[in-house]
C-alpha positions in Angstrom: -34.3 -13.2 -17.6 -33.0 -13.2 -14.1 -30.3 -15.7 -14.9 -29.3 -13.6 -18.0 -29.1 -10.5 -15.8 -26.9 -12.2 -13.3 -24.6 -13.5 -16.0 -24.3 -10.0 -17.4 -23.4 -8.5 -14.0 -20.8 -11.2 -13.3 -19.3 -10.8 -16.8 -18.9 -7.1 -16.2 -16.5 -7.7 -13.2 -12.7 -7.3 -13.6 -12.2 -10.2 -11.1 -12.5 -13.8 -12.2 -15.6 -15.6 -11.0 -16.0 -19.4 -11.0 -18.9 -21.4 -9.4 -18.9 -25.1 -8.6 -21.6 -27.5 -7.3 -21.2 -29.9 -4.4 -19.4 -32.4 -6.6 -16.9 -29.7 -7.5 -18.1 -29.6 -11.1 -17.8 -26.1 -12.7 -21.2 -24.5 -13.3 -20.1 -21.0 -14.4 -17.1 -19.1 -15.4 -17.2 -15.4 -16.2 -15.4 -13.5 -19.0 -12.6 -12.2 -16.8 -11.7 -15.7 -15.6 -11.8 -17.0 -19.2 -9.5 -14.2 -20.3 -7.0 -14.9 -17.4 -6.9 -18.6 -17.9 -7.5 -19.1 -21.6 -10.4 -21.5 -20.9 -13.7 -20.8 -22.7 -17.0 -21.6 -21.1 -17.8 -24.6 -23.2 -14.4 -26.2 -22.4 -14.9 -26.2 -18.6 -18.6 -26.3 -17.7 -19.4 -29.7 -16.1 -15.8 -30.6 -15.5 -14.3 -31.1 -12.0 -12.4 -27.9 -11.2 -9.2 -29.6 -9.9 -8.8 -31.3 -13.3 -9.0 -28.0 -15.1 -7.1 -25.5 -13.0 -4.8 -27.8 -11.1 -4.2 -25.5 -8.1 -1.4 -26.4 -5.7 -4.2 -26.8 -3.0 -6.5 -29.1 -5.0 -5.2 -32.3 -3.5 -5.5 -30.9 0.1 -6.7 -27.8 1.7 -9.1 -27.0 -1.2 -10.9 -23.7 -0.5 -14.3 -25.0 -1.8 -14.0 -28.2 0.3 -13.2 -26.0 3.4 -16.2 -23.8 3.0 -18.5 -26.8 2.3 -17.2 -28.4 5.5 -17.1 -25.4 7.8 -19.5 -23.0 6.1 -17.2 -20.0 6.6 -16.0 -17.8 3.7 -12.3 -17.5 2.9 -10.7 -14.1 2.2 -7.4 -13.2 0.5 -6.1 -16.8 0.0 -2.9 -16.8 -2.1 -2.6 -19.7 -4.5 -1.9 -20.4 -8.2 -3.9 -22.0 -11.0 -2.9 -23.5 -14.3 -3.9 -21.8 -17.5 -4.9 -23.5 -20.8 -1.2 -23.1 -22.0 -0.2 -25.1 -18.9 1.6 -22.0 -17.4 0.5 -21.4 -13.8 -0.4 -17.8 -12.7 -0.4 -16.6 -9.1 -3.8 -15.5 -7.8 -5.4 -14.1 -4.7 -8.9 -15.6 -4.1 -12.0 -15.3 -2.0 -14.4 -18.2 -1.6 -18.0 -18.3 -0.3 -20.7 -20.9 0.2 -23.7 -21.1 -2.2 -27.0 -22.3 -0.8 -30.1 -23.7 -2.5 -33.7 -22.5 -1.8 -33.9 -24.7 1.3 -30.8 -23.0 2.7 -28.7 -26.2 2.2 -25.1 -26.0 0.9 -25.2 -26.2 -2.9 -21.6 -25.5 -3.9 -19.2 -22.6 -3.8 -18.2 -19.4 -5.6 -14.6 -18.3 -6.1 -13.5 -14.8 -7.1 -9.8 -14.2 -7.9 -7.3 -11.6 -9.1 -4.2 -12.3 -11.2 -1.2 -11.4 -9.1 1.4 -11.7 -11.9 2.0 -8.0 -12.2 2.3 -7.6 -8.4 4.8 -10.4 -8.3 6.9 -8.7 -11.0 6.8 -5.5 -9.1 8.0 -7.4 -6.0 11.0 -8.5 -8.0 11.7 -4.8 -8.9 11.5 -3.9 -5.2 14.3 -6.4 -4.4 16.9 -4.8 -6.7 20.4 -4.1 -5.3 19.7 -0.3 -5.2 16.5 -0.9 -3.2 16.4 -0.8 0.6 12.9 -1.9 1.8 11.2 0.2 -0.9 13.6 3.1 -0.9 15.5 3.5 -4.2 18.9 5.3 -4.0 22.6 5.2 -4.7 23.3 8.5 -3.1 25.9 8.7 -0.2 23.4 10.5 2.1 20.7 7.8 1.6 23.2 5.0 2.0 24.2 6.4 5.3 20.6 6.5 6.3 20.1 2.9 5.3 23.1 1.9 7.5 21.7 3.9 10.4 18.4 2.1 10.1 20.1 -1.2 10.2 22.1 -0.1 13.3 19.1 1.2 15.3 16.4 -1.3 14.2 17.1 -3.8 17.0 16.9 -1.2 19.7 13.6 0.0 21.4 14.7 3.7 21.3 12.1 6.2 19.9 12.8 7.4 16.4 11.8 10.7 14.9 11.8 10.9 11.1 11.7 14.4 9.5 11.7 15.6 5.9 9.6 17.3 3.3 6.4 15.8 2.1 6.9 13.0 -0.3 10.5 12.1 0.8 9.5 8.6 2.1 9.2 9.0 5.9 6.7 6.2 6.2 9.0 3.9 4.2 11.7 4.6 6.8 9.3 3.6 9.6 8.4 0.5 7.7 12.0 -0.5 7.2 12.8 0.0 11.0 9.8 -2.2 11.9 10.7 -4.9 9.3 14.3 -5.2 10.6 13.4 -4.9 14.3 13.0 -7.7 16.9 9.3 -6.7 17.0 8.8 -7.5 13.3 6.4 -10.4 14.0 4.3 -8.3 16.4 1.6 -5.6 15.8 2.6 -2.6 13.8 0.0 0.2 14.2 0.0 3.3 12.1 -1.8 6.5 13.1 -2.0 9.8 11.1 -2.4 12.4 13.7 -3.5 15.1 11.2 -6.6 13.3 9.9 -8.3 12.2 13.2 -10.5 15.0 14.7 -9.0 16.4 17.9 -12.0 15.5 20.0 -11.7 11.8 19.0 -7.9 11.5 19.1 -7.6 10.6 22.8 -10.2 7.8 22.3 -8.4 6.5 19.1 -5.0 6.4 20.8 -5.9 5.3 24.4 -9.4 3.8 24.1 -12.5 4.6 26.2 -14.7 3.0 28.8 -18.4 2.4 28.2 -20.3 5.6 28.8 -17.2 7.8 28.6 -19.1 10.1 26.2 -22.4 10.1 24.4 -21.7 7.6 21.6 -19.5 5.3 23.8 -21.9 2.4 23.9 -19.2 -0.1 24.7 -15.6 -0.1 25.8 -12.9 0.1 23.2 -9.2 -0.6 23.0 -7.0 2.3 21.8 -4.1 2.1 19.3 -1.5 1.9 22.0 -3.1 -1.2 23.5 -3.4 -2.8 20.0 0.3 -2.2 19.5 1.4 -3.8 22.8 4.6 -5.7 22.4 4.9 -4.1 18.9 5.4 -0.7 17.3 3.3 2.3 16.8 4.0 4.9 14.1 2.6 8.3 14.7 2.7 10.2 11.4 2.4 14.0 11.4 3.3 14.2 15.1 3.7 17.9 14.7 -0.1 18.2 14.3 -0.7 16.6 17.7 -3.0 19.0 19.7 -1.3 20.5 22.7 -3.8 19.1 25.3 -3.0 15.6 24.1 0.8 16.0 24.4 1.1 15.3 28.2 -0.6 11.9 27.6 1.8 11.1 24.8 4.7 12.1 27.0 3.6 9.9 29.8 3.2 6.8 27.6 6.5 7.5 25.9 8.2 7.8 29.3 6.8 4.8 31.2 4.3 3.1 29.0 1.3 4.0 31.2 -2.1 5.6 30.4 -5.8 5.5 31.2 -8.6 5.0 28.9 -11.1 7.9 28.6 -13.7 7.7 31.4 -11.6 5.1 33.3 -9.3 5.5 36.3 -7.5 2.2 35.9 -3.8 2.6 34.8 -2.8 0.4 32.0 0.7 -0.4 30.9 2.0 -1.3 27.4 5.4 -2.2 25.9 5.4 -0.2 22.6 8.2 1.2 20.5 7.3 4.6 19.2 8.3 5.9 15.8 7.1 9.4 14.8 7.4 11.5 11.6 6.7 15.1 10.5 7.4 17.5 7.7 7.0 20.5 10.1 9.9 22.5 11.4 9.7 21.4 15.0 12.0 24.1 16.4 9.6 26.8 15.1 6.6 24.8 16.4 8.2 24.6 19.9 9.2 28.2 19.9 5.6 29.1 18.9 4.3 27.2 21.9 2.5 24.6 19.9 4.6 21.6 20.8 6.1 20.6 24.2 9.9 20.7 24.3 10.1 17.8 26.8 7.9 15.6 24.5 10.1 16.5 21.5 13.3 15.4 23.3 11.6 12.2 24.5 10.6 11.3 20.9 13.8 12.6 19.3 16.2 10.0 20.8 17.2 8.9 17.2 16.7 11.5 14.5 16.6 10.6 10.9 16.5 13.5 8.4 15.5 12.7 4.9 16.9 15.0 2.2 14.6 16.4 -0.5 14.9 15.1 -4.0 16.6 18.3 -5.2 19.5 17.3 -3.1 19.6 13.8 -4.6 19.8 14.7 -8.3 21.9 11.6 -9.1 19.0 9.4 -7.9 16.5 10.9 -10.4 17.5 8.7 -13.3 17.4 5.6 -11.1 14.0 6.5 -9.6 12.6 7.5 -13.0 13.6 4.2 -14.6 12.3 2.2 -11.6 8.9 3.9 -11.8 8.9 3.5 -15.6 9.2 -0.3 -15.2 6.6 -0.3 -12.5 3.9 1.5 -14.5 4.6 -0.1 -17.8 3.8 -3.4 -16.0 0.7 -2.0 -14.4 -0.6 -0.4 -17.6 0.8 -3.2 -19.8 2.5 -0.8 -22.2 5.9 -1.4 -23.9 7.9 1.8 -23.4 11.5 0.7 -23.9 13.3 3.6 -22.1 13.4 7.3 -21.1 15.0 9.7 -23.5 18.4 11.1 -22.3 17.1 14.6 -23.0 14.0 13.8 -20.9 16.1 12.6 -18.0 18.2 15.8 -18.2 15.0 17.9 -18.1 13.7 15.9 -15.1 17.0 16.7 -13.3 16.4 20.4 -13.8 12.9 20.4 -12.2 12.9 21.3 -8.5 10.4 18.7 -7.4 8.5 20.4 -4.6 6.5 17.2 -4.0 9.8 15.1 -4.0 9.7 11.4 -4.8 5.9 11.2 -4.6 5.6 13.9 -7.3 8.2 12.2 -9.5 6.3 8.9 -9.3 3.0 10.6 -10.1 4.6 12.4 -13.1 6.1 9.1 -14.4 2.7 7.4 -14.1 1.0 10.3 -16.0 3.7 10.2 -18.7 3.3 6.4 -19.1 -0.4 6.8 -19.6 0.1 9.6 -22.2 3.0 8.1 -24.1 2.4 6.0 -27.2 3.3 2.3 -26.9 6.7 1.2 -28.3 8.0 4.8 -28.2 10.6 6.1 -25.7 9.3 8.1 -22.8 9.5 11.8 -23.9 9.3 15.0 -21.8 6.3 16.1 -23.8 4.3 13.3 -22.1 4.8 14.9 -18.7 2.5 17.3 -16.8 2.5 20.8 -18.3 4.2 22.5 -15.3 7.2 20.2 -15.7 7.6 20.6 -19.4 6.8 24.4 -19.4 9.2 26.3 -21.7 10.8 23.1 -22.9 10.9 22.5 -26.7 10.3 18.9 -27.7 10.6 17.6 -31.3 9.0 14.2 -30.6 5.4 15.1 -29.9 4.4 12.2 -32.1 5.3 10.1 -29.1 2.3 11.1 -27.1 -1.4 10.2 -27.3 -3.5 13.4 -28.0 -5.4 14.6 -25.0 -8.7 14.0 -26.7 -7.9 10.2 -26.8 -6.9 9.9 -23.2 -9.2 7.8 -20.9 -9.3 10.6 -18.4 -9.1 14.4 -18.2 -6.9 16.0 -15.5 -6.5 19.7 -16.3 -4.7 20.3 -13.0 -1.7 18.5 -14.5 
């Protein structure tokens, strides 16, 4: 009964699960692994795993051999395995040691995910119109891409501003990827989600006993990012009492941990971003003007989607291909009438809103039918007549309910 219960649990997992004994013979394969590889249970049980799956690492650096030898689990190990049709699939696996009742090594267990869809999405992200995850053919965005390439090698602070959903973090990521610090630490901090009373400790660390729960010393995010880059998102939300410390580390790279008088020095490039009107914030006394000018050496202003109307068809088709891959649905294209309607929507949530809307529409649209405006959220298709409502799955048949859309 216990063995049957275990098999039921393992077969309910979406990840593939394979177990082997010390002789590398397969002792179990769950339904997900069978579905991904095409091998049924009775075809593989008792066989040596390398003769079945023929991974590129079977001959050397075998994950199971490593955990049997060193006793340490392996996480997020990228490899590939051969399916029954002899076609290899990319996978990301974890491996752990199995022990017998006497606590001796008895074999290993591998769990894995099929990365085929992710690999296809990576190909999409390398298109000519794509710049490190940013999709555009507009003149304004092309100028921003050129600016990013020009300033990436410098250590100058960068401030990225723009409405929510315009891709500010993507700009920061592109700068880091192209910079001379690309192989060093890249630390991201959202200043709006960390409680104000903990922000100083998060950014600069603390000494043991600095406050009630400080049971041991801790490195802050600036120390972690030494020789690399730190990205301070939502910098406009930085509490005023913290701003002198940020100004100091931005000016000369020095700071002290909470509860410690020892001055530390770091070499960190600072990239910041905000969707707040900084001039109003400064005039309202909520942000220091000297800190603003220190962080604003290079200013990148991202335009809202409503000023990039020509990019909407490009973005919509990109997201269509992405989500048809993810949801494994054949939706050949987007109706021209649908594209025209999308270009008339004002997109307050910008590119993030467009992506969410396309994902929602892909879920609602029937397979093998062109993407239709009637599949989009109600607020977008309001007052729009559509003659192709047979293209969408009725709400009652959807696998979820989201009345807010």
